[in-house]
C-alpha positions in Angstrom: 101.1 100.6 150.4 98.6 103.0 149.2 96.3 102.5 146.1 95.9 106.1 145.4 98.0 107.4 142.5 100.3 110.4 142.9 101.1 112.6 140.0 104.5 110.9 139.5 102.8 107.5 139.2 99.9 108.4 136.9 99.4 106.4 133.8 100.7 108.1 130.6 97.2 107.6 129.2 95.5 109.9 131.7 96.7 113.3 130.6 99.0 112.5 127.6 102.0 114.3 129.2 100.1 117.6 129.2 99.7 117.5 125.4 96.3 117.5 123.6 95.2 114.1 122.3 95.5 113.7 118.6 94.7 111.0 116.0 97.3 112.5 113.7 100.9 111.4 113.4 103.4 114.3 113.8 104.9 115.6 110.6 108.5 114.6 111.4 107.4 110.9 111.7 105.6 111.1 108.3 108.8 112.6 106.8 110.9 109.8 108.5 108.5 107.1 107.2 108.3 108.2 103.6 112.0 109.2 103.6 112.8 105.6 104.7 110.7 104.4 101.9 112.6 106.4 99.4 116.0 105.2 100.9 114.8 101.6 100.5 114.0 102.3 96.8 117.3 103.8 96.2 119.0 101.0 98.0 117.1 98.4 96.0 118.2 100.1 92.7 121.8 100.1 93.9 121.6 96.5 94.9 120.0 95.4 91.6 122.5 97.5 89.5 125.0 94.6 89.7 122.5 92.1 88.3 121.6 94.5 85.5 125.4 95.0 84.7 126.1 91.2 84.7 123.0 90.5 82.5 124.2 93.2 80.1 127.6 91.7 80.0 126.4 88.1 79.4 123.8 89.3 76.8 126.6 90.9 74.8 125.1 94.3 74.9 128.6 95.6 74.8 130.1 98.4 76.9 128.6 98.0 80.4 128.3 101.5 82.0 131.7 102.7 80.8 133.8 103.4 77.8 136.1 100.9 76.2 136.2 97.9 73.9 132.8 96.6 72.9 133.9 93.3 71.6 135.2 91.4 74.6 132.5 89.9 76.8 135.2 89.2 79.5 135.9 92.9 79.8 132.1 93.6 80.1 131.9 91.0 83.0 134.9 92.6 84.6 133.3 96.0 84.5 130.1 94.4 85.9 132.0 93.1 88.9 133.0 96.7 89.7 129.3 97.2 90.8 129.6 94.7 93.6 130.6 97.4 96.1 127.7 99.5 95.0 125.3 96.6 95.5 126.9 96.0 99.0 126.3 99.6 99.9 122.8 99.4 98.5 122.1 96.6 101.0 123.0 99.0 103.8 121.0 101.7 102.4 118.0 99.4 102.4 118.6 98.5 106.0 118.8 102.2 107.0 115.6 102.9 105.1 113.9 100.1 107.0 115.1 101.5 110.3 114.0 105.0 109.4 110.5 103.8 108.4 110.2 101.9 111.8 111.1 105.1 113.7 108.6 107.0 111.6 105.9 104.4 112.2 106.5 103.7 115.9 108.2 107.0 117.1 111.5 107.3 118.9 110.3 105.6 122.1 108.1 103.1 120.3 111.0 101.8 118.2 113.4 101.6 121.1 115.7 104.5 120.2 114.6 106.3 123.4 113.8 104.2 126.5 110.6 105.8 127.9 107.4 103.9 128.7 105.4 107.2 128.8 107.0 108.2 125.4 106.1 104.8 124.0 102.4 105.3 125.1 102.4 108.8 123.5 103.9 107.4 120.3 101.4 104.6 120.0 98.4 106.9 120.8 97.2 107.6 117.2 96.9 103.8 116.5 95.4 103.1 119.9 92.8 105.9 119.5 92.1 104.6 116.0 91.6 101.1 117.3 89.3 102.4 120.1 87.2 104.3 117.5 86.9 101.1 115.5 85.8 99.2 118.6 83.3 101.9 119.4 81.8 101.7 115.9 81.4 97.9 116.4 79.6 98.4 119.7 77.3 100.9 118.1 76.4 98.3 115.5 75.2 95.8 118.1 71.6 97.2 118.4 71.4 97.1 114.6 72.5 93.5 114.6 70.0 92.6 117.4 67.2 94.2 115.4 68.3 92.2 112.3 68.2 89.0 114.2 64.7 89.6 115.5 65.4 90.9 119.0 64.6 94.5 118.3 65.8 96.9 121.0 63.4 98.9 123.1 63.2 102.7 123.2 66.2 103.0 125.6 68.4 100.8 123.4 68.0 97.7 125.5 66.2 94.5 124.3 62.4 94.5 124.5 61.0 93.3 127.7 59.9 89.7 127.8 56.6 88.9 129.7 56.2 85.5 131.3 53.0 83.9 132.6 52.7 81.4 135.5 50.9 78.2 134.9 47.9 77.7 137.3 48.5 74.0 137.5 52.3 73.6 138.0 53.6 77.1 138.5 56.0 76.9 135.5 56.9 80.3 133.9 55.8 80.2 130.3 56.0 82.9 127.5 52.9 85.1 127.1 52.2 83.8 123.6 51.9 80.1 124.7 48.5 78.5 124.8 49.6 75.4 126.7 52.2 74.9 129.5 55.3 73.2 128.2 55.8 71.5 131.6 52.4 70.0 132.4 50.5 70.5 129.1 47.5 72.2 130.7 45.8 75.2 129.1 47.3 78.5 130.3 
């Protein structure tokens, strides 16, 4: 078994399938995501329409979304129950909107529509690159944090060099600002 990678075994992260790397999400995924949100809103309105119709019937508002007799509450409730198929269909529209948003957010391979590990890596690339950029920003802040905590970095970005002196009596390494050895107590 060889440890070298052949072009067929390369990681999908190495060359991005021949496409340029990008932080941006493709337009079709944005359309799918926001279109799914619109479908969810429409489905929610369809689902809630039955509750509005039943409330209107019980409140005695009269004719519920139709023409007819305004006096009988029973007929208003009967008309309100006609909205149950619309509410049931609204539930399916909400589910379709959620699925469409997931495809828009994760891509075809990332959401499981297409079974492709390389495609899944490409679909997740904008978020992975964004997370990497955030990690890089955190790493760049470390010298600033060290300076704030008192360990100011040197000119190369590494911490300042610490000089130690050896005690003539016991040989203990002591910091250069010490007047007495912390091991034996003799003057440095």
